[in-house]
C-alpha positions as CSV (number, residue, x, y, z in Angstrom):
1,M,-0.2,0.0,-0.2
2,T,1.7,3.4,-1.0
3,S,-0.9,6.1,-0.7
4,I,-4.5,6.5,1.0
5,D,-5.8,6.3,-2.6
6,D,-4.5,3.0,-3.4
7,F,-6.0,2.5,0.2
8,F,-9.8,3.2,-0.8
9,N,-9.3,1.5,-4.4
10,S,-8.6,-1.6,-3.1
11,I,-11.7,-1.8,-0.9
12,E,-14.8,-3.5,-3.4
13,N,-17.4,-2.4,-0.7
14,L,-17.2,1.1,0.8
15,P,-19.6,1.1,3.9
16,S,-22.1,4.0,2.5
17,L,-24.6,5.2,4.9
18,P,-28.7,4.8,4.5
19,K,-30.1,7.3,2.6
20,V,-31.7,8.6,5.8
21,V,-28.6,9.9,7.6
22,Q,-27.6,11.5,4.4
23,E,-30.9,13.3,4.7
24,V,-30.7,13.7,8.5
25,M,-27.2,15.5,8.5
26,Q,-28.0,17.9,5.8
27,M,-30.5,19.1,8.0
28,L,-28.6,19.8,10.9
29,G,-28.4,23.1,12.2
30,S,-31.7,24.3,9.9
31,E,-33.5,26.9,11.6
32,D,-36.1,25.9,9.4
33,L,-36.7,22.1,10.1
34,V,-40.0,20.7,9.6
35,I,-40.3,17.9,13.0
36,K,-43.0,15.9,11.3
37,A,-41.3,16.1,7.7
38,L,-38.2,14.5,10.1
39,A,-40.3,11.6,11.9
40,R,-41.5,10.5,8.3
41,K,-38.4,10.3,7.0
42,V,-36.8,8.3,9.8
43,E,-39.8,6.2,9.4
44,H,-39.4,5.2,6.0
45,D,-35.9,3.2,7.4
46,A,-37.1,0.2,9.2
47,V,-33.6,-0.8,10.5
48,I,-32.9,2.7,11.7
49,S,-36.6,3.5,13.0
50,A,-36.3,0.3,15.0
51,K,-33.0,0.9,16.6
52,V,-34.5,4.7,17.8
53,L,-37.4,2.9,19.1
54,K,-35.3,0.1,20.7
55,L,-33.2,2.9,22.8
56,A,-36.6,4.9,23.3
57,N,-37.9,2.3,25.2
58,S,-34.9,1.0,27.2
59,S,-34.2,0.9,30.7
60,Y,-31.6,3.8,30.6
61,Y,-34.5,6.4,29.7
62,G,-36.8,5.2,32.3
63,V,-40.0,5.7,30.1
64,T,-43.4,4.4,32.2
65,R,-45.2,4.1,29.1
66,A,-44.0,1.5,25.7
67,I,-43.1,4.5,22.9
68,K,-44.3,3.0,19.6
69,T,-43.8,5.9,16.9
70,I,-41.0,7.8,16.3
71,D,-43.3,10.8,17.3
72,D,-43.5,9.3,20.5
73,A,-39.5,9.3,20.6
74,I,-38.9,12.6,19.6
75,A,-41.6,13.7,22.8
76,I,-39.5,11.1,24.5
77,L,-35.9,12.0,23.4
78,G,-35.9,15.7,22.0
79,L,-35.2,16.4,18.9
80,F,-31.6,16.9,18.6
81,K,-31.1,13.7,20.4
82,L,-33.3,11.9,17.6
83,Q,-30.8,13.8,15.2
84,T,-27.9,12.2,16.9
85,L,-29.4,8.5,17.0
86,V,-30.6,8.6,13.0
87,I,-26.8,9.2,12.5
88,A,-25.6,6.8,15.1
89,S,-27.8,4.4,13.9
90,G,-26.3,4.5,10.3
91,V,-22.7,4.7,10.9
92,T,-23.4,1.8,13.6
93,S,-24.7,-0.1,10.7
94,A,-22.8,0.9,8.0
95,V,-20.3,-2.4,9.0
96,T,-21.9,-5.2,11.6
97,Q,-19.5,-7.8,10.5
98,L,-15.6,-7.6,10.4
99,P,-13.1,-10.6,11.3
100,G,-10.4,-9.5,13.7
101,L,-12.3,-6.5,15.4
102,D,-14.5,-6.5,18.0
103,L,-17.3,-4.4,17.1
104,K,-19.7,-4.3,20.1
105,R,-16.6,-2.9,21.8
106,F,-15.8,-0.4,18.9
107,W,-18.7,0.6,18.5
108,R,-19.3,1.3,22.2
109,H,-16.0,3.1,22.8
110,S,-17.0,5.3,20.1
111,L,-21.0,6.1,21.8
112,V,-19.5,6.9,24.4
113,T,-17.0,9.2,22.9
114,A,-19.3,11.0,20.9
115,S,-21.7,11.7,24.0
116,I,-18.9,13.1,26.2
117,S,-17.6,15.4,23.1
118,R,-21.3,16.7,23.1
119,E,-21.2,17.5,26.6
120,I,-18.2,18.8,26.6
121,A,-18.5,21.1,23.0
122,K,-21.7,22.5,25.3
123,A,-19.5,23.6,28.0
124,I,-17.6,25.3,26.4
125,G,-20.0,26.6,23.7
126,Q,-19.3,24.8,20.1
127,D,-21.5,23.3,17.9
128,T,-22.3,20.2,20.0
129,E,-23.9,18.4,16.9
130,V,-20.7,18.7,14.9
131,A,-19.0,17.5,18.2
132,Y,-21.1,14.3,18.5
133,I,-20.6,13.4,14.9
134,A,-16.9,13.9,15.3
135,G,-16.7,11.9,18.2
136,L,-18.7,8.9,16.8
137,L,-16.1,8.9,13.5
138,H,-12.9,9.8,15.2
139,N,-11.7,5.9,15.1
140,I,-13.8,5.0,11.9
141,G,-10.1,4.5,10.2
142,V,-9.6,2.1,12.4
143,L,-12.4,0.0,11.4
144,L,-10.9,0.6,8.0
145,M,-7.5,-0.5,8.3
146,T,-8.9,-3.9,9.7
147,M,-11.1,-4.3,6.7
148,V,-8.0,-3.6,4.0
149,L,-5.1,-4.9,6.0
150,P,-6.3,-7.1,8.4
151,Q,-2.3,-8.2,9.4
152,T,-0.6,-4.8,9.7
153,S,-3.9,-4.2,12.2
154,V,-3.0,-7.2,14.2
155,E,0.4,-5.8,14.2
156,I,-0.2,-2.5,15.0
157,E,-2.7,-3.3,18.1
158,A,0.3,-5.3,19.3
159,L,2.4,-2.6,19.5
160,Y,-0.3,0.0,20.7
161,S,-1.6,-1.9,23.4
162,G,-3.5,0.5,25.1
163,G,-1.1,3.6,25.0
164,T,-2.3,7.0,23.1
165,V,-3.7,7.8,20.2
166,E,-0.5,10.2,19.3
167,E,1.5,6.7,19.9
168,R,-1.1,5.0,18.1
169,Q,-0.8,7.3,15.0
170,K,3.2,7.5,15.3
171,I,3.3,3.4,14.9
172,E,0.6,3.3,12.0
173,Q,2.5,5.9,10.1
174,A,5.9,3.7,10.2
175,K,3.8,0.4,9.4
176,M,2.1,1.8,6.4
177,G,2.7,5.4,5.5
178,F,-0.5,6.8,6.5
179,D,-2.9,7.0,9.9
180,H,-6.2,6.6,10.9
181,C,-6.6,9.8,11.3
182,Q,-6.3,10.4,7.6
183,L,-8.2,7.5,7.1
184,G,-11.3,8.8,8.6
185,E,-10.9,12.3,7.0
186,E,-11.0,10.7,3.5
187,L,-13.8,8.4,4.3
188,A,-16.0,11.8,5.9
189,N,-15.2,13.4,2.6
190,R,-16.6,10.5,0.8
191,W,-19.7,10.3,3.0
192,N,-19.6,14.0,1.9
193,F,-19.8,15.3,5.8
194,P,-19.2,18.8,6.4
195,S,-15.6,19.8,6.5
196,E,-15.5,20.7,9.6
197,I,-15.9,17.0,10.5
198,S,-13.5,15.7,8.2
199,R,-10.5,18.1,9.5
200,T,-11.5,17.2,13.4
201,L,-10.9,13.3,12.1
202,R,-7.5,14.3,10.7
203,Y,-6.3,16.2,13.7
204,Y,-8.0,14.9,16.7
205,A,-5.2,13.0,17.9
206,T,-2.8,16.2,17.3
207,P,-4.8,19.1,18.5
208,L,-2.2,21.2,19.0
209,D,-0.8,21.3,15.1
210,K,-1.3,24.2,13.9
211,N,-3.8,22.9,11.1
212,A,-6.0,21.0,13.8
213,S,-9.8,22.6,14.1
214,G,-11.2,24.0,17.3
215,M,-13.1,20.5,17.7
216,A,-10.3,18.4,17.6
217,P,-9.2,19.4,21.4
218,V,-12.7,18.6,22.3
219,I,-12.1,15.2,20.6
220,Y,-9.1,14.1,22.2
221,V,-10.3,15.0,25.4
222,A,-13.1,12.8,24.5
223,V,-11.4,10.2,23.6
224,H,-9.5,9.6,26.9
225,I,-12.2,10.2,29.2
226,A,-13.9,7.5,27.5
227,T,-11.0,5.1,27.5
228,G,-11.2,6.0,31.1
229,L,-14.4,5.3,32.2
230,E,-14.6,2.2,30.0
231,R,-11.8,0.7,32.0
232,G,-13.8,1.7,35.3
233,E,-11.5,4.2,36.4
234,E,-11.9,6.9,39.0
235,A,-13.1,10.5,37.4
236,K,-10.0,11.9,39.9
237,D,-7.2,9.7,38.0
238,I,-8.8,10.3,34.6
239,A,-8.7,14.2,35.1
240,E,-5.5,14.1,36.5
241,T,-3.8,12.4,33.6
242,L,-5.5,14.9,31.1
243,S,-3.0,16.7,28.9
244,K,-2.8,19.9,30.5
245,E,-1.8,21.3,27.5
246,V,-4.8,20.7,25.6
247,V,-7.5,21.1,28.8
248,K,-6.1,24.8,28.6
249,I,-7.0,25.5,25.6
250,L,-10.7,24.2,26.2
251,K,-11.1,26.7,29.4
252,L,-12.5,24.5,31.9
253,D,-11.1,24.4,35.6
254,E,-10.7,21.2,37.5
255,A,-13.7,21.4,39.4
256,E,-15.7,21.7,36.1
257,W,-13.7,18.3,34.4
258,M,-14.4,16.3,37.7
259,N,-18.1,17.0,37.3
260,C,-18.3,16.3,33.4
261,I,-16.5,12.9,34.3
262,A,-18.9,11.7,37.0
263,F,-21.7,12.8,34.6
264,C,-20.5,11.3,31.6
265,R,-20.0,8.0,33.3
266,G,-24.0,7.1,32.8
267,F,-23.1,7.6,28.9
268,V,-21.7,3.6,28.9
269,S,-24.4,2.7,29.9
270,E,-26.5,4.5,27.6
271,A,-24.1,3.3,24.4
272,E,-24.5,-0.5,25.9
273,A,-28.3,-0.4,25.5
274,F,-27.7,1.2,21.9
275,I,-25.4,-1.6,20.8
């Protein structure tokens, strides 16, 4: 493999997104969004509708009556939650079987990172929708690597062994000449996602890079917190190991980080309910 183009050209069936997900993506941030129209679009995709209704009825939300329609789901979850769930459903359905990768664990981490990204963005006044999607997709390049280069992916995992995202990136560059961040950026471009999202995927592992987007530090920190929560670490320990340079950019103090991490612990259960 000599280039990213060669990599993508070698994929016989590039993962694609359902039409409804593409339509919902175009609706993000729209001030003229017609809720009924959105609900009807979602209902036309049986698989995604089923996933959304499954989550709306999960114990995580503690509903007291059965949620039978997308209109009911909007009433319980809210419009923004419905949009992000539709996108999450489409993305997680794009690849459902992949030998060599624990997809349940992979998507759980992606979903937890997405929710944490959204909370951090909300706290610092950044776009919560962009944060959620970028958090959800941050690791999508790893999935593509496993699909195209399974043996190389195994070798990278062995060398990486739970290190930092920067360390993983360096290992990938040494092994392949490119990394999962570049692959994520290219896939986002091919899926016609907004440029802010694709650039965030490119630089989330190196948020101090001069070319990094303003969202990159959010995703970088969210990945760190998600990893700690999935390991069962205490909020204090997670907070103490955050990169001081990156945290400084986000301008939240220690107490705010502690509260944020404690609140985000519930996202692990939410992700389990989703998958």
